[in-house]
C-alpha positions as CSV (number, residue, x, y, z in Angstrom):
1,M,118.8,133.4,76.7
2,S,117.4,133.1,80.2
3,Y,113.7,132.2,80.6
4,Q,111.4,135.2,81.1
5,P,108.6,134.2,83.5
6,K,105.1,134.7,82.3
7,T,102.3,136.1,84.5
8,W,99.2,134.0,84.7
9,L,95.7,135.0,86.0
10,I,93.8,131.8,86.8
11,T,90.2,131.5,88.0
12,G,88.8,128.4,89.8
13,A,92.2,127.6,91.1
14,S,91.1,125.9,94.3
15,S,90.2,122.5,92.8
16,G,90.2,120.4,89.7
17,F,91.8,121.7,86.5
18,G,92.4,125.1,88.1
19,K,94.4,123.8,91.0
20,A,96.4,121.4,88.7
21,L,97.1,124.3,86.4
22,A,98.1,126.6,89.2
23,E,100.5,124.0,90.6
24,A,102.0,123.4,87.2
25,V,102.5,127.1,86.6
26,V,104.2,127.6,89.9
27,A,106.4,124.5,89.4
28,H,107.4,126.0,85.9
29,G,108.7,129.1,87.6
30,D,106.1,131.5,86.3
31,N,104.2,134.2,88.2
32,A,100.6,133.4,89.1
33,V,97.6,135.2,90.4
34,I,95.4,132.4,91.6
35,T,91.7,133.0,92.4
36,A,88.7,131.2,93.8
37,R,85.8,132.1,96.0
38,R,87.5,130.6,99.1
39,L,90.9,132.2,99.8
40,D,91.8,129.6,102.4
41,R,91.9,126.8,99.7
42,L,94.6,128.7,97.8
43,Q,97.1,129.3,100.6
44,G,98.7,125.9,100.2
45,I,99.6,126.6,96.5
46,A,101.1,129.9,97.3
47,R,103.1,128.8,100.4
48,G,106.8,129.1,99.8
49,H,106.3,131.1,96.6
50,E,104.9,134.3,98.0
51,D,107.3,136.4,95.8
52,R,105.6,135.2,92.6
53,V,102.2,133.8,93.6
54,L,99.3,136.1,94.7
55,P,96.1,134.3,96.0
56,L,92.9,136.4,95.7
57,A,89.4,135.7,96.7
58,L,87.2,136.1,93.6
59,D,83.6,135.4,92.6
60,V,83.9,135.5,88.9
61,T,80.2,136.5,88.5
62,D,81.0,139.8,90.4
63,A,82.0,142.5,87.8
64,A,83.7,144.7,90.4
65,A,85.6,141.7,91.8
66,R,86.8,140.8,88.3
67,D,88.1,144.3,87.7
68,R,89.8,144.3,91.1
69,A,91.6,141.0,90.3
70,V,92.9,142.5,87.0
71,A,94.0,145.7,88.7
72,K,95.8,143.8,91.5
73,T,97.5,141.5,89.0
74,L,98.8,144.5,87.1
75,A,99.8,146.3,90.2
76,R,101.8,143.3,91.4
77,F,103.4,142.0,88.2
78,G,102.9,144.8,85.7
79,R,101.4,142.6,82.9
80,I,99.1,139.7,82.2
81,D,100.5,137.2,79.8
82,V,98.0,134.4,80.2
83,L,94.4,134.4,81.4
84,A,93.0,130.9,82.2
85,N,89.2,130.9,82.6
86,V,88.7,127.7,84.6
87,A,85.9,128.4,87.1
88,G,82.6,126.6,86.3
89,R,80.0,124.2,87.5
90,G,78.1,121.3,86.0
91,V,74.5,120.0,86.3
92,A,72.6,116.8,86.6
93,G,68.9,116.9,85.6
94,A,66.5,117.1,82.8
95,C,66.0,120.4,80.8
96,E,62.4,120.8,82.0
97,E,63.3,120.4,85.6
98,F,65.6,123.4,86.0
99,S,64.1,126.8,86.9
100,L,64.7,129.9,84.9
101,A,66.9,131.2,87.8
102,Q,69.0,128.1,87.5
103,L,69.3,128.4,83.8
104,R,70.5,132.0,84.2
105,E,72.9,130.9,87.0
106,Q,74.5,128.4,84.6
107,M,74.8,131.0,81.8
108,E,76.1,133.6,84.3
109,L,79.0,131.4,85.6
110,N,79.9,129.2,82.6
111,F,79.4,131.9,79.9
112,F,79.1,135.5,81.0
113,A,81.7,135.3,83.7
114,A,84.3,133.8,81.4
115,A,83.5,136.2,78.6
116,E,83.6,139.2,80.9
117,M,86.8,138.1,82.5
118,T,88.3,137.8,79.1
119,R,87.1,141.3,78.1
120,A,88.6,142.7,81.3
121,V,92.1,141.6,80.3
122,L,91.9,142.3,76.6
123,P,92.9,146.0,76.8
124,Q,96.1,145.1,78.6
125,M,96.9,142.3,76.1
126,R,96.2,144.6,73.2
127,A,98.5,147.2,74.6
128,Q,101.2,144.5,75.0
129,G,100.6,143.2,71.5
130,A,100.7,139.7,73.0
131,G,98.9,137.3,75.3
132,N,97.2,133.9,75.6
133,I,93.7,133.2,76.7
134,L,92.8,129.7,77.7
135,T,89.1,129.0,78.4
136,V,88.1,125.7,79.8
137,S,85.0,124.4,78.0
138,S,84.1,120.7,77.7
139,I,83.4,118.1,75.2
140,A,79.8,119.0,76.3
141,G,80.5,122.4,74.6
142,L,80.5,120.5,71.3
143,V,78.2,117.6,71.9
144,A,74.8,117.7,73.6
145,M,74.5,115.3,76.5
146,N,71.6,113.7,78.3
147,A,70.7,115.3,81.7
148,A,73.1,118.2,81.1
149,G,71.1,120.7,79.0
150,P,71.8,123.9,80.9
151,Y,75.5,123.1,81.1
152,C,75.7,122.2,77.4
153,A,73.9,125.4,76.5
154,A,76.3,127.6,78.4
155,K,79.4,125.7,77.1
156,F,78.0,125.9,73.5
157,A,77.7,129.6,74.0
158,I,81.2,130.1,75.3
159,E,82.5,128.0,72.4
160,G,81.0,130.2,69.8
161,W,82.0,133.5,71.5
162,T,85.5,132.3,72.1
163,E,86.1,131.0,68.6
164,S,84.9,134.4,67.1
165,L,87.3,136.1,69.5
166,A,90.2,133.9,68.4
167,I,89.7,135.0,64.8
168,E,89.6,138.7,65.8
169,A,92.5,138.6,68.3
170,K,95.1,136.7,66.3
171,P,96.2,139.6,64.1
172,L,96.8,141.6,67.4
173,G,99.2,138.9,68.7
174,I,96.7,137.4,71.1
175,H,96.2,133.6,71.0
176,V,92.9,132.2,72.2
177,T,92.4,128.5,72.9
178,L,89.3,126.5,74.0
179,V,90.2,123.6,76.2
180,E,87.7,120.7,75.8
181,P,88.2,117.9,78.3
182,G,86.4,114.6,78.5
183,A,86.1,112.9,81.9
184,F,89.0,113.8,84.3
185,R,89.5,113.0,87.9
186,T,88.2,116.3,89.3
187,E,85.2,117.2,91.5
188,F,83.0,117.5,88.5
189,A,81.4,114.1,89.0
190,A,80.7,114.8,92.7
191,D,77.9,116.5,94.5
192,A,79.1,120.0,93.4
193,N,76.9,119.7,90.3
194,M,73.7,121.8,90.3
195,R,70.6,119.7,90.8
196,P,67.1,120.9,89.5
197,E,64.6,122.6,91.8
198,I,61.9,120.1,90.8
199,R,61.8,116.5,89.9
200,I,59.5,115.2,87.1
201,D,58.9,111.4,87.1
202,A,58.7,111.2,83.3
203,W,62.4,112.2,83.1
204,R,63.7,109.9,85.8
205,P,64.9,107.0,83.5
206,M,67.0,109.4,81.5
207,V,68.4,111.4,84.3
208,E,69.1,108.4,86.6
209,T,71.3,106.9,83.9
210,F,73.5,110.1,84.0
211,E,73.4,110.3,87.8
212,G,74.5,106.7,88.0
213,Y,77.4,107.4,85.6
214,L,78.5,110.3,87.8
215,E,78.3,108.3,91.0
216,S,80.1,105.2,89.6
217,S,82.8,107.2,87.8
218,A,83.7,109.6,90.6
219,G,87.4,109.2,91.4
220,K,87.9,106.6,88.7
221,Q,88.0,108.8,85.6
222,M,91.0,108.0,83.4
223,G,91.9,111.7,82.8
224,D,94.7,113.1,84.9
225,P,94.3,116.9,85.6
226,A,98.1,117.2,86.0
227,K,98.7,116.0,82.5
228,A,96.0,118.3,81.2
229,A,97.8,121.2,82.9
230,Q,101.0,120.3,81.2
231,R,99.2,120.3,77.8
232,M,98.0,123.8,78.6
233,L,101.5,125.0,79.4
234,E,102.6,123.6,76.1
235,V,99.9,125.5,74.3
236,V,101.1,128.8,75.8
237,A,104.7,127.9,74.9
238,S,103.8,127.1,71.3
239,D,104.4,129.5,68.4
240,A,101.3,128.1,66.8
241,P,98.7,127.4,69.6
242,P,95.5,125.6,68.6
243,T,92.1,127.2,68.8
244,R,90.8,124.0,70.3
245,L,92.6,121.6,72.6
246,M,90.5,118.5,73.1
247,L,91.7,116.4,76.0
248,G,91.1,112.7,76.5
249,R,90.6,109.7,74.3
250,D,87.0,109.6,75.5
251,A,86.4,113.1,74.3
252,W,87.9,112.3,70.9
253,S,85.8,109.2,70.6
254,I,82.6,111.0,71.5
255,W,83.5,113.8,69.0
256,D,84.2,111.4,66.2
257,A,80.9,109.5,66.7
258,T,79.0,112.8,67.0
259,I,80.4,114.2,63.8
260,A,79.5,111.1,61.9
261,G,76.0,111.1,63.3
262,R,75.4,114.8,62.6
263,L,76.5,114.4,59.0
264,E,74.2,111.4,58.5
265,D,71.3,113.3,60.0
266,M,71.9,116.5,58.1
267,N,72.7,114.9,54.7
268,A,69.4,113.1,54.7
269,W,67.7,116.5,54.3
270,R,70.5,118.4,52.5
271,V,69.0,118.5,49.0
272,R,65.7,119.8,50.4
273,G,67.5,122.2,52.6
274,E,69.6,123.6,49.8
275,D,66.6,123.9,47.5
276,T,65.2,127.1,49.2
277,A,66.6,129.9,47.1
278,F,64.6,132.2,44.8
279,D,64.5,130.8,41.3
280,G,67.5,132.2,39.3
281,A,69.2,133.8,42.4
282,D,73.0,133.9,42.3
283,V,74.9,131.7,44.7
284,V,76.9,133.9,47.0
285,E,79.3,132.2,49.5
286,I,79.3,133.7,53.0
287,A,82.7,135.2,53.8
288,L,84.3,133.8,57.0
């Protein structure tokens, strides 16, 4: 049988993981609607493939723009087989230093925009009885990190929401996968990260350690975005895609150490934590 091209809708396609994924999808022969805030940065990806690549300017935090992107994808290609939520932004600063407006901005971009973009394509995927949703989270969506509190908060939120969706959507033929990278050679470690509106001297030693890491590691991270993109293509091609795709030995190392530390911390208080029921109450397991 000949290969039937899939149609992808990719956010954040102008740089980093989004650009690498868009290029991989195009090279694979699939159709792609590639989006970013700046249309000019998408033209190079589409050049020579205009018959199956549609670049669109899209601010993912704009509800009307999200709906237009979905409508234009359907008008051009008739279906959406894969949504890749890639657009996002990191931070560098102490929790107390960020303003409420900045906290809301992080949640708006890294949580609400991805959740709402997903909700915008779900009716079409339900009608098809098939589809894949890839949402790029981070190891920081599983592990809290110094000087990245607002980013971790938003990524923890999208992790919980997306995992619940994965459980709900699977019986409908829709596969949902969280992509959890470690350090990759993207623009994440550069000046694109949000900085806090105020600086508090007490937090400088902790924050400067993280800022020093970002500066020293920029352009030297071991993670290759092109290889990450290939793993995402493999997930979509799989008959049994994972709910979580953790990428990078560094991410796995951090995760293993975190789980061990969490269990040690929690088990120290487990007996006292469990001893909180009414005397004689029946033990009822929570259904998952």
